Structures are given as C-alpha cells and as structure tokens.
N, C-alpha and C positions, 0 to 999 in steps of 0.2 A: 434578404435572408441568406444565411450561410448554408451552402449545399453540403449534405452529409451522406457518406456511404458507411454503413455498418457491416463489418466483416465478422461472420459468426452470429448465429441467432439463438444462442443458448440463454442460460440464466442471467448472466451479468449483462448481456446485450439488451434483454427486455423481460426475460422470464420471471425474475423476482417481483416485477411490478404487474405481471399479467392479471392478477386477481386482487391487487391491493386497491383500496378506495382512492378515488381521484384526489381526495384531500390529503392523503398521506404523502410524506416526503418521498420523492422518487429515489430508488436504489440502483437504477440501471442507466445505461447510456441512452437508450431510446426514451425512457421515461423522463430523464432530465432534459433532453433536447426538446421534447414536447412541452414540458412545463415552462421552460425558459421562453419559448416563443420566437426566438431569433434565428432558429434553424429550420431547415426543410429536409425531411428524410427522403432523399432522391432515390436511394437504392440500398439493397442489402445483398450479401453474399452468403450462401449456405448450400452445401451440396445435397443435404437431405431435403427433398422436394416438399414433403409434408410439413416439416418444421419451417421451411422458408415461406410456404404459403400461409401458415398460421401466423407467423411473425408479421408478414405484410398486411394481413387483415387486421391484426390487433393494433398496429401502429400506423396504418394507412401509408405504408411505404409504396412509392410510385412504381418501382421496378425491382425485380429479383433476379439474381444470377447464381450460377453454380460455381463460378470461379472469379477471382479478382480480375484476371485478364479480360473476361467477358464483360465485366462491369465498366470497362473503359468506354464502352459505347454510350453510356449515360452521363459521362463526365462533361466538363471538369468538376472536381469537388474541392471545396475549401477545407473540409475536415473528413478524415477517415478514422473511424473507431475500430480498433483491432481487438476482437473479443473471442478469439479462437484459443484452443489449448496451447500451452507453452511450447510443446514439442514442434508446433507448426509455425511459431513466431518468426524464426530466422528466415524461412523461405517467404512467408507472407509479408514481412517488412520489405524484402526485396521487390515483391510484386507491387506493393503500395508505392515504393519509390518511383516505379515506372508511371504511375498515375500522376505524380507530382502535385499532390495537394499542398495547401499552405501549412497544414498541421496534421500530425498523426497523434491520436489519443489512444495509447496502448495500455492494455492490462499488464500488470507486472507478473513475472519479470519480463523485460523486453525480449530476451531470449533465454535459453536454458543454461548458458555459460557466460561468465563475465567477459571473456575474450570476444565472444561473438557479439555480445551487447555493446562492447566498446567499438567494434567495427560498425555496428548498426548506427550508433550515435554519430560516428564520424560521417557515415554515408548520408544521414539525414542533414547534417550541417553542411555537407558539400553542395547540396542542391538548394539550400536555404529553406528546408522544410523544418518547422518547429516540431519538437517531440515532447508531448506531455505524457507522463506515466502515472497510472492510477494508484499511487500511494496516497489514498484518499484522506488520511488524517492531516496531511499538509494543507488541505482546504477547509478543514473543520474550524469554524470561527473561534471556538473555545481554546483549541490548541494554539492557534495563531496568537490569541491574547496571552496565553501562558508563556509562549516564547518571548513575547515583547516584555512581559512582566519580569521574567528571569533576566533578560538582557538589561533592563532598567534597574535591576537590583532590588526590586520590590520584595523579593523573598530572601534577600541576603545571599550568602554563599550557598551553593549546592554542596552538601556534604557527601551524599552517596545516592545511588539510584538502584532500584530493584525492579526487574521486569519478570513476568512469567507468561509463557506461551506454550502452544503445542501445534501439532500438525505440520512439522517440517521447518527447518531453518530457512529455506528459500521461500517456501509457500507463505508462512506466517511470520517467521523470524525476521525476514527482510522488512516487513512492516514495522516491527518493533525497533530494529536497528535504525531504519530510516527516521522513525519518530524521534528516537534518542539523539540522532545526529542533527535533526532539526532543532531540538530544544537545547542541546548541550554542546554542539559542535562535533568535529571529527573524533572518532573513537579508534583506539588501538587495542588489539587483542593481547591479553596477558596470558590466559590459560583456558583450556576447555575441559569439560567433563566427559563422561561416557555417553556416546550418542544413543538416542532412543528412537527406534524405528516404530513409531506409534501410528503411522498411516501410510506413508509412501516408502516403497522399497529403496528408492534412490534419493530420498530427501529426509534424512533423520532430523529429529528435534535435538538440538545440541545445547547443553548448559555451558555457560562461559563466564569468564571474568574479563571485563574490558576496563579501559580507563580513558578519561578525556585528556586533552592536551595539558590541562592543569593538574592531572593526576587524580581526579575524582573517580573513585571506584564505581563501576557499573556491573551489577550481577544479573545475568540472565538465567532463570530457572526453567526447568522443563516439567510440563505436565503431560498426561497421556490422553491423546485425542479420543480413545475409545471410552473414556469416562465422561467427558463433557468438553465443550469448547471453552477456552479461557484465553484472555489477552488483557493483561493488566499491568499497570506501572505505578510505582511509588517513588516520589522524589523527596528525600529528606533534606531540608534546607535549614539555614540558620534561624529562620523565623517561623518554621512550621513544616507540616507534611502535606504534600499535594498528592492525591491518589486518583488515578484514572481507573475506573472499574467497568466491567461489562463491555470491554472493547472501546470505551469512550461514550457509551450510552449514559453513564453517570459519573459524577466526580464527588470526592469528599475532601474538604479542606479542614485540617486540624491546626488550631492555633495554640500558642503557648499560654499557659495559665499557672498560677501557683498551686502546688499540690494540696489537696484537701486533707491529706493524711500526714505529710512530713513537712514541717515548717522549714522554709528556706529553699525547698526544692521546686524546680520548675518542670512541668509535665505538659503533655499535649491534651487538649480537651477532646470531647467525643466527636467533634467535627460537625461541619455543615454539609449536607448533601444537596447537590443540584443536578438537574437533568443535563446530560451532555448534548452537544450539537453534531455528533458524529453522523446521525442519520440524514442530516442536511448536506453532507459533504459532497455527494455526487452532483447535486444541483449547484453547489458552490463551485465545483470544478468546471462545470459547463459555463457558468457566469465568467469565471476567470479566462476560459478559452475564448469566449466571445469578446471580452475586453482586450485580450491579447491581439486578436486579429483585427478588431475594429478601432482600438484606441492605443495600441502599442504597449499595453500593460505587460509586466513580467509574468511568466508562468511560475506558479508556486511549486510545481513538481516536474522535474525535467529529466531528460536522459542522463545528465551528469549526476544529479542527486541519486537517481535510481541505481546507476552503475556503482557509485560509492558504497551503497548498502549491499548490493549483490556481491561485490568483490570481498567485502568483509565477511559476509555469510559463507561464501565459498571457502575462505581461509579457515573459518571456524570448523566447517564440515570436514575439510581435508585433514586438518591436524587431529581432530577428534577421532576420525576413522583410522588414521595411522596409529594413534596411541592405543586404540581398542583392538587392533589386528592381532597382536600377540595373545591376548586373552581369548579371543575367538578361536585362534589356532589351538591353544591349549585345551579348550573345551572340546574341539573336534577330535583331537588326539585321544583324549580321555574317553570319549564316547566310543 
C-alpha cells in the first residue's frame, strides 16, 4: 500500500465527507484514499489540535503532527496531499520537498503567484517528485470522453465557447480556463472586462474574451458569488451544442433538427440531459495517482497544466485591474 501524509485537516482534506454516507462518491482526499483501498493514511499535519484529533479519529490516521517537519519522523511517504490555504502553499511545498515523497497531490493553485508556482514546479521536477494538481475536472470521465470526441471530430468544428463563473478568477476561473485548455488547447487573451470583487478582495472575477490557436472565440462571463454559485460551459459546434451545467453535475446535448415553424431552417432540439460524473472525479484522481506510481501511467493534471491556467488567469486579472484603475480613481475624486 502507498503511504500517505495529509497536510491540513479541513474541508477538502476530509471535512466534506465527514458526514456523507459511505455509499456516496468521496469528495475529499482522505475519503478517496479510503475508498480506493490501495493507500494507507500514515499521518496528518494540522496545527489545531482539536481539528487534528477529530480528523485522525474520523479517518483512522495513525499519527498526527503540528508541522510538516515533525511529520518526517513517520516517513518515508509515497504521497503527500497538500490541503492547506493557498497563502501557505509556497512554504509548505518547500517543506514537502524535504520529505522527498514520490508524488505531491496539491490543491490548486500550487502557490499564490504564477512565478512562484513555476519555481515550485521546477523544484519538484529537480528531485524527481511528481506533482498532481487538483483541477479535478481533468479526471472526470465524461470530460475526458468529450475531449476525445472533440479531437476525433465527432462534433465537427467548434465555432465558439461561452463559460460563466464567479468567486474569483484564480479561485474558480482557473478551473474554467484549465477545463477549456484541456478541451480546446492553449488559449490567448484578447480583452478583459471590468473586474468584479464578488468574494475575495485580492481575487476579482474577471470577464474576458479569449481565443484558441485556431481563432475560435471563447467568452468568459462573470456572475456574483453573493447570489449563488455557478460554473457552466457551452460549446457551440458544427453538429450541435454541448452544455456543462451545475459545475459538471449535469450535461445537456442539443442536436440539429429541422425547424417545426420555418421550412428549410435548421435549429437545435430541446436536448438530452444526462447526469455528470464530476462527483466521481476525486476518486478518479486517486486511481490515476495510484496507476502513475504503480504502473507508470501519465498524470492527467500536472504542475505544467496548472501553471498554464494560472499564468493566463493572472494576465486577465492584471489587465482588467489596470484598465479599471482610472474609473476607480475618478469615482474617488468625485466622492
């Protein structure tokens, strides 16, 4: 069994699964490791003693520590899951490097800035430690099938894409950008709109126009996080419309039919709805990690793919904030 250390004992580490039924798909690192069966939770790191103790009891973790350095005593580890706040990632990645696990499974973003993430990616590669980043839709089976269908031309040419998200361009926008780059290839920024500070003071939600290498337009629209959570994508293709809804929990496929009202016109039908496989993505990630370490399989989501998404999101935020600065200054003067 692969020996695992989990760093941080909050919601994504195990909290989201704490009271879910055993039959439900695991949403957390600890839950997925347990469900898989090929991993052993050797240790966890959490400075809050009460939280650490509760986590150990819930997931039968063998040893608990208040720092990554202290956890070295229970090593070696094949896998380390980094589930701490983003602001701590840069220093924690350095601490994990000292443990020299075979693989680091890191929550996104790897660090708070693309430059620091690039350095972290290089440092991991320098010691031969693989880096998996939890852009979890890269592991969702239905997203993988769609990527393959698009590549095989089953939907014909992609004409345009429209995404909508909220709660920060780095926090949630990076998921959408990473998903689009998985499906359509590298994206280039064309223009940005006014940044919307709907949740984080340092991470605005940014509307933007991008394009693929082939010039396909990709529009990212902003919603307000105070209203509701939203993360959706529409792909308009030569042969129909593919829509990911509710973050990937459901899909709608609309095919071309003759118009019932206007003879000779072709329109889209009402569509077929299917349940998505997004909720199974964390378990799929752990299966991929196990196959990577035991069978040499390729990681589906890596430091390189995560860095590409983060760099583009940072560019979007930087340009949007620079363009919005004169308007903010004018409002301040008027006040």
